[in-house]
C-alpha positions in Angstrom: 118.7 91.8 82.1 119.3 88.9 84.4 118.3 89.4 88.0 121.2 90.5 90.3 122.2 87.2 91.8 123.7 89.1 94.8 120.2 90.3 95.7 118.6 86.9 95.3 117.6 84.5 98.2 119.5 81.3 98.7 118.2 78.6 96.4 120.7 75.7 97.1 122.8 75.2 100.2 125.4 72.7 101.2 126.0 72.3 105.0 129.0 70.3 106.1 128.4 67.9 103.3 130.6 64.8 103.3 130.5 61.8 101.0 132.2 58.4 101.3 132.6 55.6 98.8 133.2 52.8 101.1 136.2 53.9 103.2 137.3 56.5 100.7 136.2 60.1 101.5 135.1 61.9 98.3 133.9 65.2 99.9 134.9 66.6 103.2 132.5 68.9 105.0 131.6 71.1 102.1 129.7 74.3 103.0 128.5 77.1 100.7 125.2 78.5 99.4 124.0 79.3 95.9 121.7 82.3 95.2 118.6 81.8 93.0 119.0 82.8 89.3 122.8 82.5 89.4 125.4 80.4 87.5 127.8 78.8 89.9 131.0 77.3 88.7 132.6 74.2 90.4 136.2 73.8 89.4 139.1 71.6 90.4 141.3 68.8 89.3 139.9 65.4 88.1 138.7 63.2 90.9 138.4 66.1 93.4 134.7 65.4 94.1 133.0 67.8 91.7 130.7 65.3 90.0 129.9 63.7 93.4 128.7 67.1 94.6 126.2 67.3 91.8 124.9 63.8 92.5 124.0 64.8 96.0 121.6 67.5 94.8 119.0 65.2 93.2 120.0 62.1 95.2 121.3 60.1 92.2 124.2 59.3 94.5 121.8 56.8 96.0 122.3 54.6 92.9 125.8 53.8 94.2 125.5 51.1 96.8 128.8 51.9 98.6 128.1 55.7 98.8 127.0 57.3 102.1 126.6 60.9 103.1 126.9 63.2 106.1 125.7 66.7 106.4 122.9 68.3 104.4 121.9 69.6 101.0 119.0 72.0 101.1 116.8 73.2 98.2 114.7 76.2 99.1 115.5 75.5 102.7 114.2 71.9 102.6 116.7 69.0 103.2 116.6 66.8 100.1 116.9 63.8 102.4 113.5 64.6 103.8 111.8 64.6 100.4 109.8 61.4 100.2 109.0 61.5 96.5 112.5 61.4 95.0 111.1 61.5 91.5 109.5 64.9 92.2 112.9 66.1 93.4 114.5 64.9 90.2 111.9 66.7 88.1 112.9 69.9 89.8 116.6 69.3 89.2 117.8 68.7 85.7 121.1 66.8 85.2 123.4 66.6 82.2 126.3 64.2 82.6 129.6 64.4 80.7 128.8 61.7 78.2 125.4 61.7 76.4 122.9 59.0 77.4 120.3 59.0 74.6 117.0 57.1 74.9 116.5 54.5 72.2 113.7 56.5 70.5 113.4 59.4 68.1 114.8 62.8 68.6 111.3 64.1 69.2 110.4 61.4 71.7 113.6 61.9 73.6 112.5 65.4 74.4 108.8 64.7 74.8 109.2 61.6 76.9 109.3 63.2 80.4 106.5 65.8 79.6 104.3 62.9 78.4 105.0 61.1 81.7 103.9 64.2 83.5 100.6 64.1 81.6 101.2 66.5 78.7 99.7 64.8 75.6 98.4 67.7 73.5 100.4 67.6 70.2 100.5 71.3 69.7 101.8 71.8 73.2 104.4 69.1 72.8 105.5 70.4 69.4 106.1 73.8 70.9 107.9 72.4 74.0 110.2 70.1 71.8 111.1 73.0 69.5 111.9 75.4 72.4 114.1 72.8 74.2 116.0 71.9 71.0 116.5 75.6 70.3 117.7 76.2 73.8 120.2 73.4 73.3 121.3 74.8 69.9 120.2 71.7 68.1 117.0 72.7 66.4 118.4 73.8 63.1 120.3 70.6 62.7 117.4 68.2 63.4 114.2 70.1 62.6 113.8 68.1 59.4 114.5 64.7 60.9 112.8 64.7 64.3 111.8 61.0 63.7 115.5 60.0 63.5 116.7 57.7 66.3 118.4 59.9 68.8 121.3 57.5 69.1 122.1 58.0 65.4 123.1 61.6 66.0 126.8 62.5 66.4 128.3 62.5 69.9 128.1 66.3 70.2 124.5 66.3 68.9 123.6 63.6 71.4 125.0 65.7 74.2 122.9 68.6 73.2 119.9 66.3 73.0 120.6 65.3 76.5 120.5 69.0 77.5 117.2 69.4 75.6 115.8 66.5 77.5 116.9 68.0 80.8 115.2 71.3 79.9 111.9 69.6 79.0 110.5 69.7 82.5 111.6 73.3 83.0 113.8 72.5 86.1 114.4 75.1 88.7 118.0 73.9 89.1 120.1 72.7 86.1 123.2 70.8 86.9 125.8 70.5 84.1 128.7 68.1 84.5 131.3 68.9 81.8 128.5 69.5 79.3 130.9 70.7 76.5 133.3 67.8 76.6 132.0 66.3 73.3 130.9 69.6 71.7 133.0 71.8 69.3 134.1 75.3 70.6 131.7 77.3 68.4 128.7 75.3 69.5 129.9 75.5 73.1 129.9 79.3 73.0 126.4 79.3 71.5 125.2 77.1 74.4 126.9 79.3 76.9 125.0 82.3 75.5 121.7 80.4 75.9 122.6 79.3 79.4 123.3 82.9 80.4 119.7 83.7 79.3 118.3 80.6 81.0 119.4 81.8 84.4 116.5 84.2 84.4 114.4 81.1 84.8 116.6 78.7 86.8 119.7 78.3 88.9 122.6 76.7 87.1 125.4 74.6 88.7 128.3 74.2 86.3 131.0 71.6 86.8 133.9 72.3 84.4 137.6 71.6 84.0 137.7 74.7 81.7 138.6 77.5 84.1 138.0 80.1 81.4 134.5 78.7 80.9 133.8 79.2 84.6 135.2 82.7 84.3 132.9 83.6 81.4 129.7 82.1 82.8 129.8 82.0 86.6 128.7 84.6 89.1 130.6 82.8 91.7 133.1 79.9 91.7 133.9 77.1 94.2 137.3 75.5 93.9 137.4 71.9 95.2 140.7 70.0 95.5 141.2 66.5 97.1 137.6 66.4 98.4 137.9 69.8 100.2 136.4 73.2 99.4 139.6 75.3 99.2 137.9 78.6 98.3 134.6 80.0 97.3 133.6 83.5 96.2 132.7 85.9 93.4 134.3 84.9 90.1 136.4 87.9 89.4 137.6 88.0 93.0 138.8 84.4 92.8 140.5 84.9 89.5 142.1 88.3 90.2 142.8 88.1 93.9 142.4 84.5 95.2 142.6 84.2 99.0 144.5 80.9 98.9 147.8 80.3 97.1 146.5 76.9 95.9 143.6 78.5 94.2 145.8 80.9 92.3 148.1 78.0 91.2 145.2 76.0 89.9 143.5 78.9 88.1 146.9 79.7 86.5 147.1 76.2 85.1 150.0 75.1 87.3 148.3 71.7 88.1 145.1 69.9 87.4 
């Protein structure tokens, strides 16, 4: 059984978080907290600020020159802005983006790359780690006999799962998924969802998805963001069955988005 997320301490917290791209405001004073060992769904129309929210957690937003932030993001009570070693932060927070970004190396080396950089060089240990990560990303059976194949030669859906395996290779404490199933067939998506539900025993998962039913299946709680603002946040079934805001109900019923 997974731990009861309602009894877990806060793992991730957004406090009055705002983000601007130049003069355009992408997020407007977002505030909510995420319990440890939970799956949190972030839903809302395209360009509402969902992906931007993810990028503030491990500070990849800093790669965008015109981006600036206000407010705070805290991991285990520590403001991520105060963490001097940003690479250590990004090791703790895995990120899977909507489109796969495969490294120009073999399937095996794609997964083993980060652990090697962390000092793991024992072949048996790496072999076990690579296999476990590929199994968790529902890719092992398809690539176990061709681990030396260039990762970029895989299909789009396989590359997306390879990206997930790579994110899992450092055993992150928080896993951020941005439309992870966009290039994956429905059957494989369901298999990955089952794995992710087990993985929350080891980590906290933040799931951005345009598929409201995916959020309903997976998430313990859901945040609905629209036009840069947090419209509503709460337990999943409460939001779907009895939303507090009319706009939330309209979005979840598919009336716009």
